[in-house]
N, C-alpha and C positions, 0 to 999 in steps of 0.2 A: 301554569301546566306548559311543559316544554314538550314537542312532539318531534320524534326524527324519524326519517325514512330509511331502510336500508335495503337495496337491492339483493335479491336472495337466487333469482335465476334469470336467465336470458335465453331467448330462442330465436334462431333466423327462420325466416320464413320467405318462399319464394311463391309468388303468385304468379300462375301460368293461365294461359288462354286455353280454353278447354271447347272450343267450339261457340256457336251461337244458337240461340233459342228461336222459335217461329216470329218473333217481332224483330230479330236482327240483333238483340242485346247479347253482349260476348257472357258466357257462361266462364267461370274460373275455378281452377282447382288449387289447392295449395300444398305445398310440399314443406314440410316443419323438420328442422334439426335442432335438436334438443341439446343441453349440457353446452352451450356458448358461454363461454368465459365472460363474466358481467363486466370485467373491465375491458373487454374487446372495443375498440373505436368504430364509428360509423364508415371510416376508410377500410377498415380491416374486413368487417362484414360484407362490404360491397364488393372488395377483391374476391373474397371467398365464392359470393355469388355469381359474379362474373367467370370466375374458373369453372363454376358447376354448370352454367348455362348450356355449354355445348353437350352435356352429357344428358341435357333433358330432350324428352320427345316433343315436348310443347313449347310454344313461344313463351319467353320471359316476359310478363306484365309490369310486374314491380317487384321490389326487394323491400320486406319489412323486417322489423325487430321487434319481438314482444318480451316485455321485461315484467317480473313479477317482484313487488316491493313488500316489505313487511314494515307496518307503521307502528312504531312504539310509543309510549309515553315514558320520558327520561326522568 
């Protein structure tokens, strides 16, 4: 049985600092950008995220990519 995986959608996620709790741990807020091209490279997504950074009211903590894959039996 041969199984393959196909990327069906991608999402760019900016993780932003949203203050601290009473113990001093950071609280984070995510800003998601859907409908990212599945063929976009990490360099391209990083460039977009860094261009969006000055437009945010919060400090950028991390840049993440979320991919959804369809697994099929061929």
